N, C-alpha and C positions, 0 to 999 in steps of 0.2 A: 504494500500500500504506500502510495506516495503522498507526503505532506502537501496539503492544499487540495488534494484530489477528493472527489466525492465517493462515498461508499454507502451501501445500505446495511444498516445494522438489523440483523434478524435474530430475535429472541425466540428460541424454540420453547414453547410452554406446554408441552404434551401433558394431558390430552386436549388442552385448550388450543385455540388457533394461535399461530405464531404472531408475534408483534414485529412489524417492520417499519423502519423510519430512516430518512436520509440523514447523513452526518458528513462532516468534513474531517479528513485525516489531519491530525496535528503532529503525530509522531508515530513511527513504527521502526523498532530496531530488530525485528524478527522474533522477539519474545514478548515485549511489552508494546502494545498499541494504544494510542490515545486518539479519541475522536471527540468532536464537539457537535452538539445538536440542540435545537430548541426543544422545549417540552412538546412531546409528540401526542399527548392526549387531546381528545376533542373538547374536553371541558376541564374545569378546575377539579382537582382531586384533593380532598381534605382528609388527611390521615389522623387528625387530632393533634399530632405532634409537629406536623409540617403540612403546608399546602403547596402542591405543584400546580402552577397556573400559567396561562399564556404569558410569554415573555421570559419565562425562566430558561436558563441555559445550563445544559448538562455537559460537563467535561468528563468523559467516560474512559476509565483505564481498564484495559483487558490484557490478560496474559495468556500465552499459549502453554504455560507450564504451571499455572496455579488454578485452583478450583474456586475462583471468585472474580468478581469485577467490582470496581469502586467508582461511583459516580459523584463527582463534586457538583452540587446544586447551587446555582446563584440566581437571585431575583433579577428582573429586568434592569433594576438600578445598579446591578453589579455586586450587591451585598451578598455575602455567603450565607446560605441557609443551613448547609451541612453536607453530609455524605450519606448516600444510600448505597449499600453494598448488597450485591446479589451473590449468593452461593450458586455456582454453575460449573459445568464441565469446562476444561480449558478451551479458550476461544480457538476457532479455526478460520482461516481465510479461504473463501471461494471466489471465483471471478466476480468482482464487483460487490462482494458482500463479506461482512464480518459476522460469523455465525456463533451463537452462544446458546447452549442448552441449559435453561434455568432449572434449578433443583428445588425451588420453593422456599428455601431458607433465606432470610434477609436480615440485615443489621442496619440500624439508623444511628448516626453519630451527629449530634448537634454541632453548630458552628463553633461553639466554645469548647467542645469536647466533653462537657459536663454530663450530657445525656447520651447514654448508649443503650439502645433497645434491641433485643433479639425479637425478630418478627416471623410469623407464619410457621412456627414449629408444628402447629396442628395440621396445616396443609401438607407439610413434609411427611408427617406420619400417615396421613390419609392417602398420600400418593402411591403407597405400596412399594416405593423404591427399596426399602429395607429387605423385602421379600424377593423382588425381581433382580436386584443387583446389590447384594450386601457390600461389596467392595466400594461401589460408588457412594452408597449411603454413608459408609464410614469416612470416606474422603470428604463428603459434604459436611458432616458433623465436625471433623477436624478443621475444615476451612472456616466454619462459623466461629469456632473457638479461637482460631488464629486471628481472625478479624477483630473479635472482641478484645483479645489481648493487645493487639496493635493499637486499637482505639484507646484503650485504657492507659497505655504506657507512652502515648505520644509517638508511636511507631509509624503512624501514617505519614509523618513528615519525611522519614527516610524512604518509605515505600513509594510515595507519590512525588517526592521533591517538594517544591515550594507550595504545592496545593494541599498539603496535609493540615490537620487541625493545629491551630496556634495554641500551645499550652502555656504560653507566657502569662503569668499572673497579671490581672488587670490593675 
């Protein structure tokens, strides 16, 4: 993927329909790919702890060797809302597309790093992945634990570079 080029991000959400949206490639070193895209939802989505809405910009970090992605979320004004992390199989690149198989576990980290929420563990259990593919289920749980540990220790700064949580005391 070439920086500045366009790519379609395809989130495989089996058994639900895939989610597809256009993005611009920011960086790709063969292992870590970064794309930027506007909020792709048709309407505002209020999770209670954050609202995704028109004008929000997502800078999305994907790895070909890690079982997660991290999405930096900024409001239209440029202010940081936080990081939404998806547990997923390692990303793969197909012609014109960045493909990621979502495994239903998520983590939210607020902009100040003070709020770290594990999400959708019920959906993960209901997915049947533990029975269908115990190895992938174990990788998914380890990935969620790793993301939570990184978020709690300020490790996102090293993982993402300058886009990680600022843990400097106010």
